[in-house]
N, C-alpha and C positions, 0 to 999 in steps of 0.2 A: 416337384422337382422332377417329374418325367412329361414328357407329351408325347402325342402321337405323331407320325411321318409316313405320308403318305399311304394309306391302306389300302389296301389291294382286296378282290374279293377269293375266297379261300377255294373257288370252285373251278371258274371262270375267270380267265384275264379280261384285263377292259380291252372292251370291242371299240373304243373311239381313239384310232390314230394318234390324234393331237395328244390325248395323254401323254402318253411315252415318247411324245417331242419334249414335254412341259418338262418331264421327270428327267431328261436324259444327260441334262447340266450338271444334275446335281448326285449323280449314279458315281461310284466306281469306274475306272476307263471299262472295264469287259463290262461289266452291266451295260455303261453307255449306249457301247456297241450295239449292244442287244437290243435295247430302248431304241435305240436308232434302227434297225433292220424293222424292228415292229411296228414303227410309224410307217414304214414305207410299205408293210404289209406284208413282208416277205414271210412273216412266221411269229406264232402268239406265244411269246415266253410264258411259262407256270408264274403264280402271282410272286415269288417270293422274290423272283428275279429284280423285280422292280424295290429291292427294300437294302440293297448294298451300297450303302452309305455312310456318313458320318454325320453324328448329330449334334444339337447343340451344347457347345460344353458347359453352359450352367447350369443344364440339368443333370440326373442324377442317370435317367435312364432313356433313351427314346425309343419307342415301344411300334416294333414294324409287325400291323397290324392285319390279320386277316378277318377281314369286315365282311356284312352283309350289305354295307351301303358303300357309297359311293361320292364321298367328298372330294374337293379339289386337292391335287399333289400341295406339300407344302416343301420349301427350298431352304435348303439348312446348309448350313458352310461347314467344309473338309475341318477335321481337326491335325496338328501338325504330326508329323513322323519321326521315328527317330530308329534307327539299329540300336536290341538290344546289347551286340559283343559293343557297344561305345557308352555301354551303362557304366558309370564311375561308382564304385563301390560305396563312395559315402558322398556323393554329389546329387546326383540326379537321385536317388532315391532320397535326399534327404529330409524336401520339404512333404514327403508324400503323408497325407490326411488318412486316418485309418478311422471308416464309419464304426459305429459303437450300436448296439444292442437297443440303444433307444430310436437312433435313426432306422435301424432293420422294422422297427417294429411302426414306427409312426409311418413309414414311406408304403409298409404293405397294409396297414391296415387303407390308407389313400385307394391304393392300388386296386385292393379289395373291392371299395366301393363304386370304383369308377367304372371295372371290367365285369363284373358280377350278369350275367346274361348274355354276354359275347364271346365268339370263340376264342380256340387259342392262340397268343401270341408271341412274336420274338421280340424279346427286350435287348436294346443294346447299350450296357450302361455307359456315360459319358462325362463320370466325374472322376474315372481314374487315368486321369493325365496322355498323352502321347501311347498311341502306338507304333510299333514298326512295320512299315509297309512289306518286311518283310516275316512277321510275326504267323504264326500258324493260329487257324480258327479253334475258338475253343468251343465248345455245344453244351450248356448247362440243363441238364434234365431233373426238374425238382423232383420231391417225395410227394405225398399223397395229397397234402394241401395245395398242392399245384404251384405255388406261390414262387415267382419267378425272382424274387431276391435273396433265394438264400444264399447267395456269395457275396452280398454284400460287403462283410464288413475285409473281403479280400479284392473288391473292386481296384482299389489304389494301385496294387502291386500286378493284380494276374493282366490289369490292364495295358500295362508297359510291354508286356511280353508274348500276349494273345490278342488276337479283335474277337471279342466276347460274343456271341449270340447267347439270350437264357430265356428257356421255353416256359410261358406263361400261362397256365391250363385253372380258368373259372373254375373257382370249386361245383358251379352247378351244371357245366359241362357235363355231356353226358357222349363224347364221342369215343368209339370204343378204344380197345387196346390196338387192334391193328390201323385200325384210323390215326393213331397215333404215333407207331410206326412209322406210315406212308408220312406224313406232316415231317419228320423226323430224316426221311433217308430224304426227302426232296431236297432239303437243306445239304446232306452230305454228297448228294450227286452232284449237287449245282456247284460246290467247292469243291472236289476233286475236281470237275472237268476245268473249273479255272485257275486250277493250281494244281495239278497231277502228281510235282514231286514233291509234295509239302504234306506231314500226316494232318490228321483234323482228330482234333482231341473231344471226347465225348465224357463230361463228367455225372455220372449219374448218381443220386443221393437216393438213398428208399428204396420206395417204388421206381425212381426214374431209372436204378441201377437196373431193374426189370428189365425195361425200357429200352436202355443204352446197351444189354445185352442182346438183345433181339433183334436193333441196329445192327449191330459186328456183326451178328452171326449173321446176317442175311446178305452184307456184301462183304465176303472174306476177298476179294480182289482188291479192295480199298484200302489204303494204309490210314487205317485207325490204331488211335492208341486210347485204351480207357482207362478211364480213374474211377472208381468205386467206391463210395462212401457209404458204411451199414447196409449195403443192401438188402433188400427184403425178398432175397430167394428163397428164403426158410421159410416164410409163411407159407400154412398149411400143413408144413412137417413139423409146426412147433406151436402152441395155444398164445395165440396175440394178444398182448394184453388187454387191449384196447374194445375186440371183439366178445371178449365178455361184458364189457359195456353194454352192448345192443340190446340185453334183454328189460335192461334200466330204464333205458330210452322208451319201452313203450307206456310207459307210465306219463312220460311227456309231452305236450302237444307238437304239431306237424313242427313248429322251429323248435331247436335245441337250442337250449340256454348254454351263456358264457362261461358257465362255472363246468360244464362238464366238457368243454376246451380247455378250461386250465385245468381241470385234473389229469386231461392228458399232455398238459405242456409240463406239469408235474414231471413226467415218467421223462418228457425227453430230456430233463434238468436243466432246461434254458433257464428259471425263476431263480433258483438256484447259484448258478452260475452269476447272474445278474447281481445278486448281495456277493457273494465273493468276491466277483473283481472288482466292486466300490471298497470292500474294506480292506483288499489287499493292496490297496494303494495310501494306506494311514493317512487320510485323510482327516480334518477336523470331523469330529462327530456330527455337527448341526450341518456340515457339508455333507457328508454320507449319508445320514437321514435324508435330505434335500434329492440328492442324487436319487438315491433308490426308491423316492416317491416319484420322482420323475420318470423314472423308468418303468415302475408298474403302472403307473397311467396309461404309457405308450403300449403296453403290454395289453392294458385292459380294453384300450379303444381296438387293437387286432384283435380280439378273441370277441369282441362284441360286434365287430362288424363280418366275422365269421358266421355267429350266432344268427345274424339278419338274415340270412343267405340258404343257408342249409339246414335242410330236413333231414327226417328222419330216411325216408327214403333215396334222398341223396348221398347219404352217410353209408346205405347198404351198399346203393351200385358203387361208390367206391373202392368199400370192402371186398366186392365180386370182382371189380375191376384190377385190382393188385395180387386175388387169388387167380384171375387169367394170366396177369403179365410175369408173375411166379412160374407157375406152370410151365407157360412157352419158352422162358428163360433156360427153363432148367434142364426141357428136352433138348437143349440144341448145344449144350455144354461140350458133350462131346466130340465135336467138329469144331472147336474153338479155336484160333491161332492164332488172335489178336493180342499186343503185349498191353498189360493188364495190371493194375496197380489198385489194390484191395487196402482201406483206409478201415480200420475196425476201433470202435469204440470198447474200454474194457468194463466200462460201467453202463451198456445201453440198458436201460429196463425196459424197452418194448420188443428187441428180437435179440438172441444169442447171436450177437453180429461176431463176435471172436472165434465161438466156434464156426459158423457160417464161412467167415474169411479162410478156415484155415481147411476145409472142406471144399470150397473153391480152388484154392491154393494148389491142391491135390487132382483136382480134377481140368485145370485148365492149363496148357502148356506152357506159356508164356506169362505165369503171374507171380509178382510179387506181393507182401502182405506188411504193412506197420500196423502195429498196435497204439493206441494212445490208450496207455491205460486208465489216467485220469478222467478221461471224457465222456461225455452221455451220448445219446441218441443222434441230437441235434451237434454233430461234431463242425460243421460250416460257420456256428454260430458260438464256437467255443474260443476265446478273445487269446488263449494262449495255444493257439493253431495256427502256425505258420504256414499256408497252402507250397507257397512259392518253394521256398527254401526245403520244404517235402518232396517236391517233383524233383527239387534238382540234387538231393541226395541220394533219391534214389534213382539218378541216373536216366529219369525219365522226361526231360526238356529236351526238342532237338526239333529246327526249323527244316532241315531238310530229311533224305531217306535214311541216312544215318545216324547216327550220333555221337557229337564233335566235343570231346572235354573239354576242349579251350575256347571255343566259338559259338557253343552251345551252354556256357555256365552264365547261372544268373546270381549274382553277387549280393550277400546279402543287405540288407539297410540296418543303418545304426541300429535302429530299436531290435529287429532282427538277430542281430550279432548279437546284443546282450543278452537276450532269450538264451539264447543259445551258449551263450561264456558262463552265466552267471550261476549254473552249477557247478561249474572248474573253477569258480573264484576263489574258493577256498586255497586252491593251488599257490597262487598270487598272496594270498595273506597269510599263510603259513610257511612257503618258502621267500617271501621278500626280496625277489632277486637283485640282484648289481647287475645294468646293463651298462657298458663301456665300449663307447665307440671313438674311429677314430678321423678327425679332420684331413682333408686333402694337405693339408700344411702336417702333418703327421701328430699334432695336439688331442692329447686323450681328452676326451668330455665324459661325464659320467651321464649320459643320455643317449637317443640315440642321435643327437644333431648331427654327427659326424656320417649319415646314412644321405645317400644322395636321392631327392627327390623324384628326379626321372630316371622311367627304366629305359633302356632294357638294363637289370642289373640282378647278378648271379652269387648268393650267398653258397657258400659251399663251407661243411664244418662238422664238428664231431657228433655222433649218434649216441646220445646217453641212453643206459638201459633202460627198455622199453619206451625208448623216447619220454621220458619224462620231463626233456628242458624244450616240448613243443606249445602246451598250453601257455605258457608265461611268453615264449617267444611271438607268438603268433598272435596274442592281445596285446604285446606293448606294441608293437609294429601298428597296431591298427588303431588304439586308443592315441599313443603317441604321435604319431607321422601321417595318422589315415592311409598308410599304406596296407593292402593287402597282401599278403605273403601265400604265393601258388606252391605248394611243393611236389616234388615227382617222387611218386609211391608204389609201393610194390604192388602187382598185379593182382595180388588175391586180395586185395579190399575190393576188387570189384567183377573177378570171376572167380568163380569155383568149378574146377573142373566136377567134382559130384560133391553130396551131402555126406555128410559123414559126422565128426568130430569138431571139423574146423566150424569158427564163430560164425553164424548166417551174415548174411550181407547189410543186413539192416545194421549189425552194432558198427557198419564204418561209416554211415551215413554223415556221422558229423566230420568226418576229414572232406568227403567227397562236397558236405556245404560249404567247406570253406575253399574251396577250390582245386584242393590237390589232383594231379593227375595219373594216369598209372604209368611208369616208366618205359619211355618209347624214344626211339632218334624222332618220330614226326611230331612227336607230341611237344618234346623240348623245343624242336622248329616253331613251332606256333606259337609257344611262349616268348620266345625270345621274337619270334616278329612282331607279335604283339605288345611290346616293351612292358613286359612282365617284372615284377621282380620274384625271383625263381629262387624257391630252398632246394639246396641240391645232397643229399648224403651217399659219398661214393662208398661208406663201408657198409651201408645197407642194412639188411638184417643180419649177415656175419656179425657186425660192430654193435648194431640196438643187441643183439643174444649172445654178449661174449659170455669169455667163461672166468672161473676166480682168478684172480689176478693182473686181467686183462682189461683194467679199467683206463679209461683214457689212451686206447692204443685204437694204432690206426689199421683198419683193415680194407685199405685198397687197390681196386684193381690195377696191373700197369696199362691202363688204358686214359690218353688224353682229349678223348672227342669231344666234352665240353669244353676245352679250352677252344678248338677249333671252331665250337658251334657261336661261343660269347664271339669270339673275332668276326668270324660273319656278319654280326649286327651290331661289333662295335658297343659289346656289354662291358661294364663292370664288373670284375671278379673281388667281391670279400670275403678274403679267405674267416671264420672263427672258430672262437672255442666255448666251451662249456664245462663247467663243473657244475660238483653237486650231488652227483648219485650218491656216491659213497659217504654222503650226511644223511642220505633218506632211508636207507636198510643194509645190509651186508647179506650179499649172496651165498645162502645157507647149501643149496642143492643147484647144482647149473646142471650145463649140458650131459658132461663126464661123469658124474655123478649119477644122473636120472637115467643115464643110459645101461647103468650098470643094473635096474631093475627091472625084470621083466616087464612090469607091466607099465610101468614108463615109456621103455624103450617101444613097445608095440603102439602107443598112443602117439608117439614121434614119430614114427613109420608111417603112421596113416594120416596124420594131420601133415606130413612134409608130402604125402601124395595126393593130398586133394587140391594142394595149391598152385602154381604155375611156376615152372622150373625160372630162376635166372643163372646166369654165370654158368652154363653147365659144359664149356668149353674152359675155363678158367683153371688154375692150376694152384695147390697148397688150401691153404687155411680160408683164402678166399673163395673157394669155388665149395665152402661145408654152409648150403643154404638151410641146413636141417632147421625143422621151425617145435621152439618147444617154448615151455613156460616156466621160467625159474620160478624157484622157491625162494623171497627172501624173509631175512628177519630186521623187522621194523626198526629203528632208531630214533633217537628223539630229534627233529628235523635240527639240519641247520639252515644250509642257506645258498640256493643256486647265483652262480657268477656267469657273464656273458662277456666275452671281448671278439669284437668287431677288429679286426686290422684295417690296416689301408688299403683302400680301394685299388688294385692293381689294375689301369685301364689298359683294353686293347682296340680301342677308337685308333685308325689308323696304320693301327699293324695288321690289317688283313691277309694282305698276301705273305708278311713274314711268317704267320702262323700257319699258312697252310702248309708251311715245312711241318713232318713229323716230329724232323729232331727239335725245333724253335719252339712248337708244341707241347714236348713233352719236359722241357727247359723251364717253362711257362708251369706246366703241371706239377714239379716239382718243386718250385716256388711255391704255390699255393699250398700243399702238403706241409710243407718246412714252415710257411707262416703257424698254420695251424696247429703246428705243433708248438711253435714258439705263442702261443696265444695261451696252448692248454698248460704249458708248463708255467706261464706268467700267472696266470689265475690262481694255482697250486699253489705256488708259494705266496702271493699276496693274501691270500684270504686267512692264512694262517696269522696275519698282523691286523686282521677285521674285530673290532672289539665286540661288535653285534654279531658276529655270527653264530651265537647258540641263541635260539627263539625266544629265552628267557629275560636275554640281555634287550632284543627288541620289543617286548612286551612291557620293558619297565622304561624304556627310554618313550616308547610312545604315551605308556599311563601318564609321562610327563607331559610331554608337548603335545599333547594331540593323538588321536587315532589315525589322523590322514597325514601325519608328519610322515617328510622321507627322515629314513633313519640312515645315518651314517655308517662307511664303509672306510676299508682302508685309504692312505694317502696314494694315489699316485700323478 
């Protein structure tokens, strides 16, 4: 499932000019020019320049080898490319195949046996679909085992948005830490030379985190983005469990038994994850037992391959290498400036990763942390972890010098969406929302058939208390119509002025994963120009944090900019209303009540000061953008109702709506339609015999749990 491609000496380039001519045709454009120049005798390029090319699409990994031998170059076809910005949320990623732990162990066993005794090398995954010509480079640096296939479970997604290089270090290799730094630095400098305006991603896992920190610290002038997974920088300051096994290994012969590696793998949590993954699928018992047996065989084969090559001396060497790497990385943290994301496991049995992540966050200037409480040390081998949405949610994916919230967005695959939505699915089950849309001919239908398929479309509506309506709304559009609603959100979900009582930015990752962007004219323009389906709440925070007696009241500013922007791109504007918040809870203490209590008043002031200010020039209630958390008295759940009015067309009216007076007329029309939608739903829901949750439970008990519960006539 992997093959060698164009091996090159690690120390000196080939001296035969005909070799450079032979490989020039299969390299990327830049490297071809270098190879041609080398053939002409202009200069001798470093060996890795001869490895930038696409490998056969039928193999798992093409190995860019630094070898001590001199075989003939291999010609391979290039693979197709596509821009990440053109990826549809439900089509291009729908057929992606995600590798399993069994695939990982089977390939790893083969890789170990084929590469032991050789030098480190770069693996280029080619089982992961087309990569974009504009995609940034991602360099994966493995843990102490040196296995370059550590991202196997994520190749299918990462390969669509990155040009991936995975470092493989044979376990018996004795290259020093400085030698490994040089090996990685050579590629970093080459890629920076090739595309100076693109970032280079370095993903370091465990020991690879120390190596990544060292490389980034030594190259402050290069735009490097660092992703650390359970970095081993705490080694030396904490009793490393595997180090305690060393005295016991003295009883073994020179070759260590596979049982020792199995003990270490248990600490990493991988075997238990394999069993849990199979049981969680709720398959027939015989199939579960068979699958677990096959997975166990693959794991045993991998551990056996390791034990065949690893001696006590090698293990001691690796731990000394780790100690050197951790000390080197820690000594350079004070001057570290690179954008850094740390992924920490809550159940890491090998390292205190959660505590170490917090320590690094305080030391590194531009550092964010994401904790996965249920994961073990081998974070990237956890099938429940989606690497690409994690990057997207943290705002860590960009193709240029600056992050673009619209063009750099990575939509989730259907499987990724389901994993994000499942924890929130109870809202859909309990509230059983009724959605009514309007076709172009004015006919009402109980579904989203009246929603246009093609964008740009602008949905303008009422914001329930705390945004209760968002989860069912976004989920229904995704599941019924394959439409990804991209919301325009408050900047507080993206930027914090200072740390304090405000929830951490990680609390809003799910909002960013689903494509919401901070409110700004430029982001609105880009969404419209990209023909997106855009969700806009003109009432914003004031509407979502309304006071007692203000349910279903609009707090819209007297500004019609969204109308003119929609007209500029011929977008359809769909007014909508949603009701049901008063069937969920009663507002017990609102802003006015809490402001009279000194403790809460101070908390409101502090939280508001930490957030980015909006509508500072507005007058009246709209200008009150104070943030607070209302206290609600829960009710027996009722039902959510959504009504999407008839689309208001702006196509062909671009010149007309440039006039502020005409735009204000359409703005008033949209606002009036939203109010009509709200009044319609408030009146008609009283006629719904299934508004009460017990009536819906009884209906489904008689007609099946998946049956659609009726509602009022319309």
